[in-house]
N, C-alpha and C positions, 0 to 999 in steps of 0.2 A: 834647705834653709842652712843660715850659719850661725853656730855658735859661738856667741862673743863672751866666753866666761862666765864669771860668778855674778856677773854685773846684772847679768841678761833676767834669770830670777828674781831679783829682790824687786824690779822695774811690773814684772808681770804681778807680784805680791801688792804693788802699791797700787796698781790696777785695779785689781779685783776688790780693795779696798776703795776706792773710788765710788764704784757701784750702788746708786742710787736702789732703795729697797722699793719693792712695791708696795702700791696703796693698798692698805688695811692688814697688810702684816706687821709687823712689829716682834724683836728679839724677846722673850720674858726676861724681866729681872729676876733678882735674887730672890726679892720679895715671894714674887708669884710661884717659883720655882717650888722654893718653900710651902706654899699653904697647897699647894698639889698635890703634895707630897702627907700633908697632915689630915686627909682628909679620916672622915671612921671608916672604920673595920664593915664591911657589908652585912643584914643582916643574917643572923645564923637558928633562926626559928623555923629556915626550911630544912633543918637538917634531918635525917631520919631518926628515928630513936633506935638505937641498940639493940633494946630489950625485946622492941617489938617484932626485928629479925631474928633474935634467938627464938622467940617464941613459937614463930612460923619455923625453925626448924625443927622443932622438937616435937610436931604433930605427929601422928602415927602415922606409917605411911598405908597408900593403899592397896587393895589387890593389885591393881593394875600398875605398882613403880612398883612395889615389891618383884610384880613377875619381871617387868621391865630389865631392870635390876638384876635378876637371874639369870635371864637368858642373855644378858651381855656378859656376865662371870663365866656361862657357858662357850658363849661364842672366843672369850678372852682365852678361856684356856683351851679350848680346839686352836685358837693363832699359837699358841704357844707350843702344842703340840707339832705344828706345824712346821714353827721355824725351827726346832730341835730334828724332825727330822728329815727338811734341808739340810741339816748344818750338821749332820753326822754322814749325808749320801757325800756332800762336798770336802770332808774332813775340817768342814771350821768351827767344831764345837768343842765349847768352852761352859768352863765355871758359872759365868754369869745367865746363862742359858738356865743351868740348874737355879741359880737361884730366883728370876723370876719364875717357873716354874714353880715352884714353892713359894715364893710369896703369894701366886693367885691361888694356888691349892686350901694356902693356908688359913680361906675365909670360912670352912667347915661349912656343916650341911645346914637345912633351914628347914623346917616346916613349908611344905608349900600345899594351898589348895586345891593345885592342878597333878593331878597326879598322873599324867602325861609327862608334864615336864619335869617332877619329880623324879621319874623314872630313866629318863636322857638325862639331867645332871647328873645322877649318880652314879651313871653308868660313864659319863665323859670325866667324873672324878678318880672314879677307878682306872679308867685308864689314865688318869695324868700320874696315880699314886705309883700305878706301875711301873710306867715309865720313869720315873721320879726317883725309885728303887732302883732297878738296873743301871740307871746313871749315877746314882750315890757310888754304889760300886764298882763302877768303871774308873771313875775318876778319885 
């Protein structure tokens, strides 16, 4: 293909401008474009009342929910202790491990109706507290 200088690009622009628009299609005028943007805001009645969501959150925990939450807490403590063990064996133990364990341990003891879960959780928390005390002395 031979390039003939700047005049060739202007010729192509003129050819594009001469094309016929397909039937049934028209370029919107300025008035039509403004009318499309001036539509009313959608109905906001479908928004959920925030007060009802807050009231739902304030409902007391069921026994099963409390048991799940405390079981997750126990598992998190065990995971923290495992991470600390691995970090101490690899020599990569740092204060962030200590802070994470302290944050997870700060939840405190709660009364649980299941005595077995209560005993297990107390044993895990006691072990975590001992490890925390040892690590605080080391750092």
